[in-house]
C-alpha positions, -999 to +999 in steps of 0.1 A: -345-820+263-322-799+242-347-772+239-352-771+277-315-769+282-312-740+257-340-721+275-322-726+308-289-712+293-307-682+277-326-676+310-293-678+329-275-654+306-305-630+309-304-632+347-267-626+347-271-596+324-299-581+345-279-587+377-248-570+361-267-540+348-284-535+382-253-542+403-228-520+385-230-482+381-206-454+370-202-420+386-191-394+362-161-370+367-184-340+372-206-359+398-206-372+433-230-399+446-246-413+477-259-449+481-293-454+496-310-484+511-347-479+513-341-441+514-315-442+540-279-430+532-255-459+538-225-446+518-215-410+514-196-389+489-189-417+463-161-407+440-161-409+402-155-444+388-171-479+385-189-491+416-211-520+428-245-520+446-270-546+456-299-547+432-334-537+443-325-529+479-300-502+471-303-471+449-278-445+438-284-407+437-258-386+417-253-348+420-236-324+397-206-309+415-197-283+389-200-246+396-236-235+391-249-200+386-281-186+402-291-154+383-314-135+406-339-109+396-331-072+403-341-063+439-347-030+457-327-023+489-326+006+513-292+022+522-282+035+556-299+069+550-330+051+537-324+057+501-334+030+476-310+013+452-319-014+426-293-042+426-289-068+398-267-097+410-259-134+405-245-162+427-221-190+420-225-221+441-213-257+442-223-290+459-196-300+483-214-323+507-237-347+487-252-363+519-262-330+535-274-317+501-296-348+496-310-345+531-318-308+527-331-308+491-338-345+482-313-339+454-336-314+437-316-285+422-347-262+420-354-268+457-318-258+464-323-226+444-355-218+463-335-222+495-305-202+484-322-172+468-339-158+500-307-161+519-288-142+492-315-115+492-314-112+530-276-110+530-275-082+503-303-063+521-283-063+554-251-053+535-266-024+517-285-014+548-253-007+567-237+015+540-246+050+528-251+058+491-217+074+488-199+043+501-219+021+477-210+042+447-173+047+457-164+012+469-152-015+446-179-041+440-156-070+448-148-055+482-185-047+487-195-083+482-167-101+501-185-099+535-219-113+523-201-140+503-181-152+533-211-151+557-234-169+534-209-195+524-204-205+561-242-207+566-250-227+534-223-252+540-240-262+573-276-260+561-275-273+525-240-288+520-232-263+492-205-237+490-213-201+480-182-193+459-191-158+448-218-131+449-214-106+421-232-074+415-238-068+378-255-035+381-265-009+407-292+015+396-309+044+414-345+054+412-351+085+392-355+108+422-324+094+439-304+097+407-313+134+404-302+140+440-270+122+435-262+140+403-268+174+420-246+165+449-218+152+426-221+184+405-219+206+436-188+186+448-171+190+415-178+227+414-164+231+449-133+212+439-130+233+408-132+265+429-105+252+452-082+243+423-088+276+406-080+295+438-048+274+443-038+280+407-044+317+410-023+318+442+004+298+426+004+320+395+007+351+417+036+336+435+053+327+403+047+362+389+061+378+421+092+356+419+096+365+382+092+402+389+117+400+418+142+381+397+137+406+368+143+435+392+175+418+405+187+411+369+180+447+358+198+461+388+228+438+382+228+447+345+225+485+353+253+483+378+275+464+353+268+489+326+276+518+349+309+500+358+317+494+322+308+530+312+330+544+340+358+521+330+354+532+294+353+569+303+384+565+324+402+547+296+391+574+271+402+602+295+435+584+299+439+581+261+430+618+256+453+628+283+482+608+269+475+622+234+472+657+247+506+654+264+523+642+232+511+672+210+492+699+229+488+722+199+473+694+177+449+684+205+437+719+209+433+722+172+413+689+171+390+700+199+384+733+182+374+715+150+351+692+170+335+722+186+330+738+151+314+705+139+290+704+169+280+740+164+272+737+127+252+705+126+218+721+115+209+740+084+211+778+084+232+780+116+251+811+123+281+815+147+291+850+159+327+851+173+350+877+187+380+878+164+402+880+195+388+849+211+407+816+213+378+799+196+385+820+165+423+816+165+425+787+140+405+807+114+431+835+114+462+835+091+495+829+108+505+866+102+473+878+119+481+855+148+515+870+152+501+906+151 
């Protein structure tokens, strides 16, 4: 009797344990869940925490709601002028509607990737197809991808219950023939700019040189006029001094001028001066008695 009672207790505890393990479930912080009854969703977007379900008839499907990355293979696209570019990109996406995501993919992440990748490829093909090669090269990549990201995000929210957070271009390459054409065009453009800058520099240098020459001419003319003024003032002052000195002692001034004339006449070697003894120039070489005679 005791053994039967023990078996019943053990069986009851086992039943309780089984019931608890199949009735309680935990949703992690990085997950969201939906509750199913025979495959039909009866509770949507279950938040993280401890929850209860009915064993056997109800099942729980959890989905990772962290940001996921889809790294696509490099693809070849045609630009507006029908030139090929090779684009290597990746997509960041996130589950935001667990119910819609489950209905579209059965909760299979690989199935979601298979549905997202063609949409991304189509969106990039359309975006590159409306731009020419120069725009693709010159535009910032973040601005280039903003349009496809927004369009695809709106579409994927409705179709798959996922958000397309970002489409990033890692690399844009050109086929060899296109690369050569782009290089030649860029070189021609740089050479044209160099010629323009060289012409502008030459024009500016000529303008600067002309201004410098004009200023030099003005300064020289001003300096020449100033020097002539100073020379005239000096000559006038010298004439005034000589006149004043001559007025004070006319005989000495005449004597000094005669000596200066002699000095100027006999500057070189072997000079000879022939004078008339009766001339005024010779009068200071005569003795005083000869002068009186």
